C-alpha positions as CSV (number, residue, x, y, z in Angstrom):
1,M,-6.1,-12.3,14.8
2,A,-2.6,-12.3,13.4
3,E,0.1,-10.5,15.4
4,Y,1.5,-8.3,12.8
5,S,2.7,-4.7,13.3
6,T,0.3,-1.9,12.6
7,D,2.2,-1.0,9.4
8,S,1.9,-4.5,8.0
9,M,-0.5,-5.2,5.1
10,Y,-1.4,-8.4,6.9
11,R,-2.5,-6.8,10.2
12,N,-6.2,-7.6,9.7
13,T,-5.6,-11.2,8.3
14,D,-6.2,-14.0,10.7
15,M,-3.9,-17.0,11.3
16,V,-4.9,-20.6,10.9
17,D,-3.5,-23.1,13.4
18,G,-1.2,-20.3,14.6
19,K,1.1,-20.5,11.6
20,Y,-0.7,-20.0,8.3
21,L,-2.3,-16.9,7.0
22,D,-6.1,-17.2,6.3
23,I,-7.8,-15.5,3.4
24,Y,-6.3,-12.0,3.1
25,K,-8.2,-9.1,4.6
26,S,-7.1,-5.7,3.4
27,S,-5.6,-3.5,6.0
28,I,-6.9,-0.4,4.2
29,G,-10.5,-1.7,4.0
30,D,-12.6,-1.6,0.9
31,P,-10.6,0.4,-1.7
32,S,-13.8,1.6,-3.3
33,T,-14.8,3.4,-0.1
34,I,-11.4,5.2,0.5
35,E,-11.2,8.9,-0.2
36,V,-8.3,9.2,-2.7
37,T,-6.5,11.9,-4.7
38,T,-4.1,11.5,-7.6
39,L,-0.4,12.1,-7.7
40,T,1.9,12.0,-10.7
41,L,5.2,10.4,-9.6
42,E,8.3,12.6,-9.7
43,P,11.7,11.1,-10.8
44,K,12.9,10.8,-7.2
45,Y,10.2,8.2,-6.7
46,N,11.1,6.1,-9.7
47,Q,10.8,2.4,-8.5
48,R,10.8,3.7,-4.9
49,P,7.4,3.4,-3.4
50,D,9.1,3.2,0.0
51,V,10.4,6.8,-0.4
52,L,7.0,8.1,-1.3
53,A,5.4,6.3,1.7
54,H,8.0,7.9,3.9
55,D,7.4,11.3,2.5
56,L,3.6,11.0,2.7
57,F,3.1,8.9,5.8
58,G,6.4,9.1,7.7
59,N,6.8,5.4,7.4
60,A,8.5,3.6,4.5
61,K,7.0,0.3,5.5
62,L,3.6,1.5,4.2
63,W,4.7,1.3,0.5
64,W,2.1,-1.5,0.0
65,V,-0.7,1.0,0.3
66,F,0.0,2.2,-3.2
67,A,-0.1,-1.3,-4.5
68,E,-3.5,-1.9,-2.9
69,L,-5.0,1.3,-4.3
70,N,-3.5,0.9,-7.8
71,Q,-3.8,-2.8,-8.6
72,D,-4.8,-2.0,-12.2
73,I,-1.7,0.3,-12.7
74,L,0.9,-1.3,-10.6
75,I,1.1,-5.0,-11.6
76,D,4.5,-5.2,-10.1
77,P,4.5,-2.6,-7.3
78,I,8.2,-1.8,-7.6
79,I,9.0,-2.1,-11.3
80,D,5.8,-0.4,-12.4
81,F,6.3,2.5,-10.0
82,K,7.8,4.8,-12.6
83,S,8.2,8.5,-12.7
84,G,5.5,10.2,-14.8
85,I,2.6,7.7,-14.1
86,T,-0.4,8.9,-12.1
87,I,-1.5,6.9,-9.1
88,N,-4.2,7.1,-6.5
89,I,-3.1,7.9,-3.0
90,P,-5.3,8.0,0.1
91,V,-6.3,11.5,1.4
92,R,-5.9,10.1,5.0
93,F,-4.2,6.9,6.1
94,S,-3.8,5.5,9.6
């Protein structure tokens, strides 16, 4: 198992030969099994998924959760994170 912090998107991905990442294993599990709700982004979150992650989870490093759950909406997880769009967010995240 890789030794990444608990807020890393790679925390469940194994390492090969102690230096290369193996095939990616999502840290949120199967996105189709996660209970989600929707949120329309306010202007203060425009291109700032880190600010929304801090407001929702208390940790700005969890911005990648939105990219994982909204792969069809957020092709670029920063540039496409615009006020007015509606994204899925997890009801609970740990």
